FINU-200715 format. One record per residue (C-alpha): residue number from 0; x, y, z. Coordinates in Angstrom, 2 decimals, decimal comma. Layout:
BEGIN
seq|px|py|pz
NUM|X|Y|Z $
...
# end
This chain:
BEGIN
seq|px|py|pz
0|0,00|0,00|0,00 $
1|1,49|3,32|-1,07 $
2|1,58|6,28|1,26 $
3|-0,63|9,33|0,81 $
4|2,38|11,39|-0,17 $
5|3,32|8,87|-2,85 $
6|-0,18|9,01|-4,29 $
7|-0,14|12,80|-4,37 $
8|3,30|12,77|-5,96 $
9|1,98|10,49|-8,74 $
10|-0,67|13,03|-9,66 $
11|1,98|15,76|-9,83 $
12|4,76|13,86|-11,58 $
13|2,65|11,90|-14,06 $
14|0,01|14,54|-14,78 $
15|-1,03|14,74|-18,45 $
16|-2,30|18,30|-17,88 $
17|-4,84|18,17|-20,74 $
18|-5,69|14,56|-21,50 $
19|-7,00|13,86|-24,97 $
20|-7,79|10,84|-27,07 $
21|-5,81|11,39|-30,26 $
22|-8,06|9,18|-32,38 $
23|-11,20|10,94|-31,13 $
24|-9,61|14,35|-31,66 $
25|-8,85|13,52|-35,27 $
26|-12,37|12,26|-35,88 $
27|-13,86|15,42|-34,36 $
28|-11,60|17,60|-36,48 $
29|-13,27|16,00|-39,50 $
30|-16,65|17,16|-38,18 $
31|-15,33|20,67|-37,51 $
32|-13,93|20,91|-41,02 $
33|-17,21|19,68|-42,51 $
34|-19,21|22,35|-40,66 $
35|-16,71|25,04|-41,66 $
36|-16,92|23,99|-45,30 $
37|-20,72|24,20|-45,24 $
38|-20,45|27,76|-43,95 $
39|-17,82|28,69|-46,55 $
40|-20,05|27,39|-49,33 $
41|-23,08|29,15|-47,88 $
42|-21,21|32,43|-47,68 $
43|-20,08|32,14|-51,31 $
44|-23,65|31,45|-52,40 $
45|-25,00|34,44|-50,46 $
46|-22,39|36,69|-52,05 $
47|-23,86|35,85|-55,48 $
48|-27,53|35,30|-54,65 $
49|-30,00|36,92|-52,24 $
50|-30,35|35,27|-48,84 $
51|-33,64|33,36|-48,69 $
52|-35,42|30,83|-46,47 $
53|-35,18|28,35|-49,34 $
54|-31,39|28,58|-49,34 $
55|-31,17|27,83|-45,61 $
56|-33,77|25,09|-46,02 $
57|-31,60|23,39|-48,65 $
58|-28,44|23,87|-46,58 $
59|-29,92|22,08|-43,60 $
60|-31,70|19,37|-45,59 $
61|-28,86|18,50|-47,95 $
62|-25,99|18,38|-45,45 $
63|-25,57|15,98|-42,56 $
64|-24,10|18,82|-40,48 $
65|-26,28|21,52|-42,01 $
66|-28,21|22,32|-38,84 $
67|-25,00|22,32|-36,80 $
68|-23,54|24,84|-39,25 $
69|-26,50|27,22|-38,89 $
70|-26,40|26,90|-35,11 $
71|-22,69|27,70|-35,16 $
72|-23,32|30,73|-37,36 $
73|-25,93|32,11|-34,99 $
74|-24,21|31,04|-31,76 $
75|-27,27|29,09|-30,58 $
76|-26,15|26,00|-28,68 $
77|-27,50|22,60|-29,62 $
78|-28,79|22,10|-26,07 $
79|-30,72|25,37|-26,02 $
80|-32,06|24,67|-29,51 $
81|-33,53|21,36|-28,30 $
82|-35,01|23,06|-25,22 $
83|-36,50|25,71|-27,50 $
84|-38,19|23,11|-29,70 $
85|-39,55|21,34|-26,64 $
86|-40,93|24,61|-25,26 $
87|-42,54|25,46|-28,61 $
88|-44,19|22,04|-28,62 $
89|-45,69|22,74|-25,20 $
90|-46,70|26,38|-25,58 $
91|-50,19|26,90|-26,97 $
92|-50,08|30,07|-29,04 $
93|-51,55|30,54|-32,49 $
94|-48,90|32,93|-33,82 $
95|-46,01|30,75|-32,68 $
96|-47,66|27,55|-33,95 $
97|-48,26|29,16|-37,34 $
98|-44,66|30,40|-37,52 $
99|-43,20|26,91|-37,07 $
100|-46,02|24,95|-38,80 $
101|-46,49|23,02|-35,56 $
102|-49,79|21,46|-36,62 $
103|-47,93|19,76|-39,49 $
104|-45,08|18,23|-37,47 $
105|-47,05|15,00|-37,39 $
106|-46,20|13,65|-33,96 $
107|-47,27|13,90|-30,34 $
108|-44,59|15,01|-27,90 $
109|-46,34|13,23|-25,04 $
110|-45,95|9,54|-24,23 $
111|-48,07|7,90|-21,56 $
112|-49,19|11,36|-20,54 $
113|-45,63|12,65|-20,04 $
114|-43,59|15,10|-22,10 $
115|-40,80|13,53|-24,15 $
116|-37,79|15,73|-24,73 $
117|-36,54|16,49|-28,23 $
118|-33,41|14,48|-29,02 $
119|-30,79|14,85|-31,75 $
120|-32,05|11,70|-33,45 $
121|-35,67|12,89|-33,39 $
122|-34,70|16,23|-34,92 $
123|-32,58|14,57|-37,61 $
124|-35,44|12,24|-38,55 $
125|-37,95|15,07|-38,75 $
126|-35,58|17,09|-40,93 $
127|-35,29|14,12|-43,30 $
128|-38,97|13,19|-43,37 $
129|-40,99|16,34|-42,76 $
130|-40,49|19,46|-44,87 $
131|-42,94|21,41|-42,71 $
132|-40,83|20,78|-39,63 $
133|-37,74|22,02|-41,44 $
134|-39,62|25,06|-42,74 $
135|-40,57|25,82|-39,16 $
136|-36,92|25,67|-38,07 $
137|-35,91|28,02|-40,87 $
138|-38,69|30,43|-39,89 $
139|-37,30|30,52|-36,35 $
140|-34,02|31,88|-37,66 $
141|-35,69|34,37|-39,98 $
142|-38,57|35,59|-37,82 $
143|-38,17|34,14|-34,33 $
144|-36,72|37,29|-32,80 $
145|-39,90|39,24|-33,63 $
146|-42,38|36,67|-32,29 $
147|-44,13|38,09|-29,20 $
148|-44,18|34,77|-27,33 $
149|-40,47|34,14|-27,84 $
150|-39,75|37,75|-26,88 $
151|-41,64|37,11|-23,64 $
152|-40,18|33,68|-22,87 $
153|-36,57|33,72|-24,15 $
154|-33,82|35,70|-22,41 $
155|-32,66|38,60|-24,58 $
156|-29,15|37,10|-24,54 $
157|-30,51|34,09|-26,46 $
158|-33,28|35,79|-28,42 $
159|-30,74|37,97|-30,22 $
160|-29,26|34,80|-31,74 $
161|-32,42|34,30|-33,80 $
162|-31,34|37,00|-36,21 $
163|-31,54|36,71|-39,99 $
164|-28,56|39,09|-40,20 $
165|-26,39|36,44|-38,54 $
166|-27,30|33,94|-41,24 $
167|-26,40|36,56|-43,82 $
168|-22,81|36,77|-42,49 $
169|-23,22|40,42|-41,50 $
170|-19,84|41,32|-39,96 $
171|-21,38|43,13|-36,99 $
172|-23,59|40,14|-36,26 $
173|-20,64|37,75|-36,53 $
174|-18,80|39,87|-33,96 $
175|-21,91|39,79|-31,79 $
176|-21,93|35,98|-32,02 $
177|-18,27|35,80|-31,02 $
178|-18,81|38,04|-28,00 $
179|-21,91|36,15|-26,86 $
180|-20,08|32,84|-27,20 $
181|-17,18|34,15|-25,14 $
182|-19,45|35,70|-22,48 $
183|-21,88|32,77|-22,17 $
184|-20,24|31,27|-19,09 $
185|-19,93|34,61|-17,37 $
186|-23,51|35,53|-18,28 $
187|-24,88|32,26|-16,87 $
188|-22,89|32,62|-13,69 $
189|-23,97|36,14|-12,77 $
190|-25,91|36,29|-9,52 $
191|-28,41|38,71|-11,08 $
192|-29,33|36,01|-13,59 $
193|-30,51|33,34|-11,17 $
194|-33,65|32,61|-9,21 $
195|-31,99|33,18|-5,83 $
196|-31,30|36,80|-6,75 $
197|-34,96|37,34|-7,66 $
198|-36,18|35,83|-4,40 $
199|-33,62|37,75|-2,36 $
200|-34,76|41,06|-3,83 $
201|-38,39|40,09|-3,42 $
202|-37,95|39,38|0,29 $
203|-35,88|42,52|0,83 $
204|-38,34|44,75|-1,02 $
205|-41,14|43,44|1,21 $
206|-39,12|43,89|4,43 $
207|-39,14|40,17|5,17 $
208|-36,20|39,09|7,33 $
209|-34,23|36,07|6,18 $
210|-30,91|34,30|6,56 $
211|-29,03|31,71|4,50 $
212|-26,79|28,85|5,51 $
213|-26,84|25,81|7,79 $
214|-29,47|25,24|10,44 $
215|-27,95|24,90|13,94 $
216|-29,84|21,74|14,96 $
217|-28,73|19,94|11,82 $
218|-25,11|20,99|12,41 $
219|-25,28|19,76|15,98 $
220|-27,10|16,46|15,44 $
221|-26,65|15,36|11,83 $
222|-23,14|16,46|10,84 $
223|-22,55|15,46|7,21 $
224|-26,29|15,42|6,51 $
225|-26,61|19,15|7,10 $
226|-27,46|21,27|4,10 $
227|-27,02|24,94|3,33 $
228|-30,47|26,44|2,89 $
229|-31,09|29,16|0,34 $
230|-33,53|31,19|2,46 $
231|-34,49|30,78|6,11 $
232|-37,34|33,05|7,20 $
233|-37,10|34,93|9,52 $
234|-33,93|33,39|11,05 $
235|-32,03|30,18|11,75 $
236|-33,11|29,98|15,38 $
237|-36,86|30,00|14,75 $
238|-37,50|29,25|11,06 $
239|-41,08|29,64|9,89 $
240|-40,38|29,13|6,18 $
241|-37,40|27,47|4,52 $
242|-37,00|27,99|0,77 $
243|-34,88|25,99|-1,66 $
244|-34,57|27,22|-5,26 $
245|-34,00|25,11|-8,36 $
246|-34,28|26,77|-11,75 $
247|-33,04|24,55|-14,60 $
248|-33,04|25,43|-18,29 $
249|-31,21|22,22|-19,18 $
250|-31,57|18,60|-18,10 $
251|-29,07|16,30|-16,41 $
252|-28,87|13,00|-14,59 $
253|-28,14|15,00|-11,44 $
254|-31,77|16,11|-11,24 $
255|-32,73|12,75|-9,77 $
256|-30,03|13,07|-7,13 $
257|-31,16|16,59|-6,29 $
258|-34,75|15,43|-5,85 $
259|-33,59|12,60|-3,60 $
260|-31,47|15,00|-1,53 $
261|-34,38|17,37|-0,98 $
262|-36,51|14,43|0,16 $
263|-33,88|13,59|2,78 $
264|-33,74|17,20|3,95 $
265|-37,51|17,24|4,33 $
266|-37,31|14,28|6,72 $
267|-34,66|16,04|8,80 $
268|-36,65|19,24|8,95 $
269|-39,74|17,38|10,11 $
270|-37,64|15,88|12,91 $
271|-35,81|18,99|14,09 $
272|-38,01|21,86|12,86 $
273|-41,54|20,43|12,69 $
274|-43,20|23,87|12,65 $
275|-41,19|25,15|9,67 $
276|-42,72|25,00|6,22 $
277|-40,35|23,66|3,57 $
278|-41,10|25,06|0,11 $
279|-39,40|24,99|-3,27 $
280|-38,97|27,35|-6,19 $
281|-38,95|24,80|-9,01 $
282|-38,98|26,25|-12,52 $
283|-37,47|25,98|-15,99 $
284|-37,87|23,77|-19,05 $
285|-35,26|21,43|-17,56 $
286|-37,81|20,21|-15,02 $
287|-40,69|20,20|-17,48 $
288|-39,18|17,40|-19,53 $
289|-38,11|15,23|-16,57 $
290|-41,52|14,40|-15,08 $
291|-40,28|11,55|-12,89 $
292|-37,61|13,68|-11,22 $
293|-40,07|16,57|-11,05 $
294|-42,62|14,48|-9,15 $
295|-39,97|13,41|-6,64 $
296|-38,76|16,98|-6,32 $
297|-42,25|18,36|-5,71 $
298|-42,94|15,58|-3,22 $
299|-40,11|16,84|-1,05 $
300|-41,76|20,21|-0,38 $
301|-44,83|21,35|1,51 $
302|-45,59|23,52|-1,51 $
303|-43,93|24,47|-4,79 $
304|-43,83|27,80|-6,65 $
305|-42,44|29,03|-9,97 $
306|-41,16|32,47|-11,01 $
307|-44,37|33,26|-12,88 $
308|-45,85|36,59|-11,65 $
309|-48,98|34,87|-10,35 $
310|-46,83|32,37|-8,46 $
311|-44,67|35,13|-7,00 $
312|-47,84|36,73|-5,64 $
313|-48,96|33,40|-4,19 $
314|-45,52|32,93|-2,63 $
315|-45,75|36,24|-0,83 $
316|-49,19|35,35|0,51 $
317|-47,84|31,99|1,68 $
318|-44,92|33,62|3,52 $
319|-47,06|36,29|5,14 $
320|-49,52|33,67|6,31 $
321|-46,71|31,56|7,81 $
322|-45,36|34,62|9,63 $
323|-48,81|35,51|10,89 $
324|-48,81|38,80|9,02 $
# end
């Protein structure tokens, strides 16, 4: 058995720094080159012919990586694109449905009463087999940014990517795409861009006292099972309402673990803080398409709210009632 120091020394002395599979890297370079070539050809065509929906339609339909090329040109990630299609499938709005020809997609997104998420394979099949679906995708890039429902639902940071000028290789739009790509991580990580920030301001604006952190009884009695709470109202000593926030715009296998964790916390709170009400802010398309995890998540809380204005109003009423206001 090697010593701890020997193990640590192995990591330092034999570190690869940036591991990569050479064979995989070469294969992926082939994909990158294919997408770049599609864009080069598209740009040459646009220089000699007017940009049209038909041209983009043909580009996506006739090239295996055609959609990937258009997404790269606009800066719209594949993950967000799939979430967007799922949301469009769910939203009932005449103008949006007409824009994307939704009534002609020819399939039901629900299975056994539950929403099925769009996958890469489903999208590829629809592009091959259903011209109306592909026309709807093209319309998103040409007209999506002016649709009132998408303006309301999509963050401006992402909505701006649905710009026909980007597809036309406008230099200013290409620079915009580069900047948005570079700033994506920073944008997503900003405190002002998450649900906790909204709730914090809401509580502060309504003069509701709160704290965040670990609850003393859990620290004292449960040790490793303790959990930092997002909002404890009015304080850690005598909590009346405990809020956990989970806004997800993407999906991951970790959602099941998060739901399980919240269920365990609920049991601890019932034991040590039986008078406290444990509620969740659960929102985002990421939960919408994971109904099993969503059910487990909701089951962990005494009540669940979203960031919808009507739900925010209901949340305030709930808190005031719990505080006896």
